[in-house]
N, C-alpha and C positions, 0 to 999 in steps of 0.2 A: 671734247671742247676746247680749243684755245681760246683763251681769256684776252687773246690780242684779235680776236676773230672781228668783224665790224661790217655793218651795214651802211649803207649813205642813205640816208632821205631825203627826198625833195617834194616840197609843197608849196606851188604857185597859187598867189591870191593875185587879186584884180590890180593891184599896186605895188605889189612887193612879192617877194620867192623865200621861202625859209628853207634852210639847210640844216641837216644834221648830221651827228655822227652818233650811233649808238652799237654797245655790243651785250651781251647776252643779261647784264644787270641793269641797264638802264643807260641813260645821256651822258655822253663825254664831252658832247662840245656841240653847239650850235650857236648860230646867227641868220641876221634878219636883211636880205639886202634891199633895199629900197627905191623903186621906180619912178621916176618924175613923171608925171602926167604928159608933160610937154614932150618926153620923151617916145611915150605910146600912144600918142596921136598921132606918130608918124606912120602908124600901122592900120592897114584898113580892118583886120580879123584878129581877135587873139593871136590864133596860132602864128599870124605872120610875125609874132614877137621872139619865135623861137631861137633863131640865131645870136639875137640883141641880149637874151638872158642866159643862152648856154655858155657864152663867153663869160660872162659875171658870174656864175653859177661854177664853172670850170675853175676860174682861178681863186673863186673863195673857200672851194672844197681843197685844191692842193695846197692852198695856203695853211689850212686848217691839218691836215695831214702832215706839212711837212716837217721832221725833223722825229717825228712820231713813230714808235714799232709798232705798225696795227697792220694788219691784212683783212682788206676788201674781200668780202665774202658773197655780197647782194648790192645792186643800187634798186630802190623803190622808190616811187613817185605816186604820190596821189592821182587814182584816175577822173577821168572826166566824165561829160555827159556820152555817154553810148548808149546801145539798145540795150534794154531792160534784161538785167542778168541775177542769177543767183548770188547770195552773199560769198566772199572768201579770196584766196589769194590769188590772182592771175598773171599767169605767166604770158607777158607781151610781147604778140605776135604781130605779125604785117597788119593784118584784120584788122585788130585794135589799133594800130598806128594810124592807118587810114580813116578809120571814122573820128578818130579825134582830131587830125590833123585838117579832114576837110568837115569838119563841123556837123557831119550829118544830122547828129541828133540835137546839136546843139552848141553855139559857140560861146564857151566858157574859160576861164583863167585856169581852172583844173586840166582842163585839156592837154595842155603842156607841159604836165606831170609826167605822165609816158613819155612821152618825148624827148623829155630831158634824162628820165631814167634810162632809156634806151641807147641815148648818145654815151652818157657817162660810163656806162657798163662797156660799151665798144673800146673806151678811152682805156679803162682799168683792166680790159683784157678778158672781160667775161662774157660766159656763152648765154646768159640768161639777164634778164630784167625783170621788174615785178610790180605788179600794183594791187593794192587792197581796198575793197568794197570800193568800187566806183560810185560816185555820186545817184547813179540809177541801178545799184545793188541790192535786191531782198529777195525774200521768200515769200512774195504777194500771194496770198491763198485767194484761190481762181477766183471766189463770190466776190473779192474785193476790187476786182478788176471791171467790173462790170460797170458800165458808165449810163445806161439808160437810154441809150442811141445806139443801135448796130453799127459796127465799124468806128466807133471812137470808144477805145479802152483807155483807163485811168492812168496817167503817167504816175512814175514814183521816182521821184529826184528827189532826195533829202540830204541827210548828213550821218550815213550809216557807219562811217567810221568811227567819229565821235558818240555816237549813241549807241552802238555797240561795245567799245571800249569803256565808256563808262556804266554800261547795264552789267559788266563784269565787275567793276570795281565796288557796284554796291550789293552784287550779289556776294561777295568777299565778304563785304562787310556786313552784313543780314547773317553771314553763315549757312549760305544755301547754294546751290549746284545751278551754277549759270545756265546749264542744261533743262534745269527743269521749270527755274524760274520765270515770271510774267511781268512785264512790265508795261506801264505807258510813261515814254519820253520825248519831252519836246528842248528839240535844240533851238533857241533863240537866240540870233545873230540880225546879219542885213538879211538873213533869209532866215524865215522858220518854217522846219518841218516836225510834226510832231507823229508818233509812232506807236504800235503796238510790237514788242519784245516778245516772244516766245519760244521756248526751248532755244534758246541762243540765237535765231532768227528773227528778220524783221519781216513780221507777215502783213503789213498796212501800214501806209504812210499818205501824209499828202503830198501834192506836187510843192514843193518849197520854191519852185522858181516861176511859175506862169501858173495860175487858172485854180488852184484850189488852198483851204486852209484859209486861216487869218492872217489881214495885212500884215506886213512887217516895216521895219523901219522905210522900206524904199519900194517894195512890192507888192502888187494889188489884192493877192488873195483871191479869192472865189468873189466873184461879181454878179449880180444878177443878169440872167441871161439877154432880156430885151436890152440892157442897157450895152452889154458887149456886141451885140448885133447892130446896134445903132453906130457905137465906136468904130467898128470895124468897115461900115459903109460910108463911114466920114472920114478915113485917114489912109495912108497906104500902110501896106502889112508890116514895113520895118518901125515906122510911126508908132504904129501899134505896141509892139513887140518891147521896144526902148520905152514906152510906157510905163507898161504894166508891169517889168522886169526890173527898172530902175529909175523910175521918177512919180512912185505912186506913195501909197502909205502915206507914214506919219511926215514924209517929205514934201509928198503934194497939198496935205493937207495945212503943215505947219510952217514949212521952207527949212525943216531942221530935221536932222535923221537919228540925231545921238538923243537917248532918252535921257541923258544928263540937261541939255539943251530944253527940252520939253519940261523938266520941271523947274527950270529957270523961268518958262513962260508960266506956267500953273503958279508958280511962288510968285511972280510978279502981279499976279490977278487975272491973266488970259483965261476969260471963261471957254472961249473956242479950244484952247488948248487941253482945258480941264475934260472936254466932252469927249474931245478924239483920243485922248489917253484912257480914259472911260471905255471906250469902247474897243482900243487894242486891247485891254486885260481882259474884257467881257469876251472878244472871238477868241483870244488864245483859251481861256477857261473853258469854253463852250466845246472848243474842239477835243480837248485833254478830255472833258467828260464825256464825249460820243468815242471816242476810245475806247474808255474805260466799260461802258457800256457794253463796245462791242467784242471785250473779250469776257462779257458775261460777270462783270464787277468782280473779277478774281485776280485782278494785280496785285502782286507782291510788291509794290510800290508805284507812285510817281514821281517820274525822276525829271529835273528842270537842270538845265544844263546851257554853254554858250555863255559869249560875252554879256548877254542882257541879264544873265543869272547872278552876277556883280552887284547888280543894283538891290539892298535890300530892300527900300521900299516899294518895290516893284513885287519883290516876291511877297512881300507882307500884303500885298493887295491881289495878288493872285491866291495865296492862300488860301484867305476869306473865302474865296468860290469852291478851291476845290481839296482843300488840305483836310477837310473831314472824311472824303473818298477812300483812302487806305494809307500808308504811312509815305510820308511826303518827304523827298530829299533835294538837295541843291548841291549841285557838282560845278560850280563856275568855270567857263574858259572851256577850251578844245582838248582833246587827247588825241588829235589826227596823227601827229609825228610820232608819237609811242603807239598809236594802233598799226600805222605802216611798218614800222620796226619789226615790232612783233608778228603780226603776217609775215613777212619776210622771213624771219628766224623758225618759223613754226613749219615752212616748206621746206628751207633748208636743212634744218633740224631731222626732217622726215617726221614728222608730228601730223602731218596732212600734205596733200597729194595738189600740187597747184592745178589751177583750174585752167582749160583753154578758152578761148575767146571765140 
């Protein structure tokens, strides 16, 4: 294996695009392209931003690679909202591109990841491009898919990239096999997903985008059925979708969606902010507890990750609820770029087979 062999990683977010170059030992170089909201507002749908972002990403990567003796052996992009899939590394094919581009299963910034990766692979003369553990990936057990209403299946849209990567790191820290370990893991950011990871697979997870789990900084989470029925009959569908996925949670109650701003309100004596924050912690703890019970209280650990995990104050409050259940681990931030690179290398090096969409 040539130490100069690298993969290019692309991870689009709502107002930024992260790009990086990895070799088998880790990160070589990365940076973030920031997109002005005024520029993004020109586009009707997220995937309409493709050409706009591609030119910026291509220029940035070409500058990163200039003058360096590196051989690009793969391009990998964050997978978007596509049909429910098993976890793993996928070869990006035309069906995947079509579903990502049309937003058939949801219009989200991560849909751009496969589109950008595919075009960059062509630019670098590669035959294949990859994505790893798309948003809708997971090996959800059949009983967890039942909703209570025939014809309606529980969605599974979470943060499998970060979750599985973090679980691997915690298993190594504990000195146990990742393939044998069981965890309850909570990714806490703008979206919140809480999952059970068993045998290296996500076996259950809430829908982090819309309709399940605790409310997040700007998403609604689970809502009483009567209330959602009234809402749907009073507003157009698109307004309801925007309300539930972008303008609910902490943002709707308090006008802020950054936990640091919530704490400022609390410390200034704002009683409503204290109540909403208490409900925020309570709902997350309750969801973690339910997943712990769902794997028969045999978790090797509870893992808290994502951007909110940087808050020591929040972690201490959450730990009061669930810290007694099993070992409690905090791994702040996201491991998505590293997870994408490792997933691509596993296929390139023949350690696992690429899956087909």
